[in-house]
C-alpha positions as CSV (number, residue, x, y, z in Angstrom):
1,M,0.0,0.0,0.0
2,L,2.7,2.4,1.0
3,W,4.8,1.6,-2.1
4,T,1.7,2.2,-4.3
5,I,1.2,5.7,-2.8
6,I,4.9,6.6,-3.1
7,G,4.9,5.4,-6.8
8,I,1.8,7.4,-7.6
9,L,3.1,10.6,-5.9
10,L,6.5,10.1,-7.7
11,V,4.7,9.9,-11.1
12,L,2.6,13.0,-10.3
13,W,5.7,14.9,-9.2
14,I,7.5,14.1,-12.4
15,L,4.4,15.1,-14.4
16,G,4.2,18.3,-12.3
17,L,7.9,19.1,-13.2
18,V,7.3,18.5,-16.9
19,A,3.8,20.2,-17.3
20,K,4.1,22.7,-14.4
21,V,0.8,21.3,-13.0
22,G,0.0,21.0,-9.3
23,G,3.1,22.8,-8.1
24,A,3.6,23.0,-4.4
25,L,0.8,20.6,-3.5
26,I,2.6,17.7,-5.2
27,H,5.9,18.6,-3.6
28,I,4.3,18.7,-0.1
29,L,2.6,15.3,-0.7
30,L,5.9,13.8,-1.9
31,V,7.8,15.0,1.1
32,A,5.0,13.6,3.4
33,A,5.3,10.2,1.6
34,V,9.0,10.2,2.1
35,I,8.7,11.0,5.8
36,I,6.1,8.2,6.2
37,F,8.3,5.8,4.4
38,I,11.3,6.6,6.6
39,V,9.2,6.3,9.8
40,N,7.9,2.9,8.5
41,L,11.5,1.7,7.9
42,V,12.6,2.8,11.4
43,T,9.6,1.3,13.2
44,G,9.9,-1.9,11.1
45,R,13.5,-2.4,12.1
46,N,12.7,-1.9,15.7
47,K,10.0,-4.5,15.6
48,A,12.2,-7.0,13.8
49,G,15.2,-6.4,16.1
């Protein structure tokens, strides 16, 4: 689920860079997805360890 969201946001971000559509909103969502991904990695390692 998380990988799907990150993939979609990444595609939208690239389209936004090319077509200048969405601007700051896509960048904010992409940063939020990266933060969630990092938190998921950190908490996943704590549970496994």
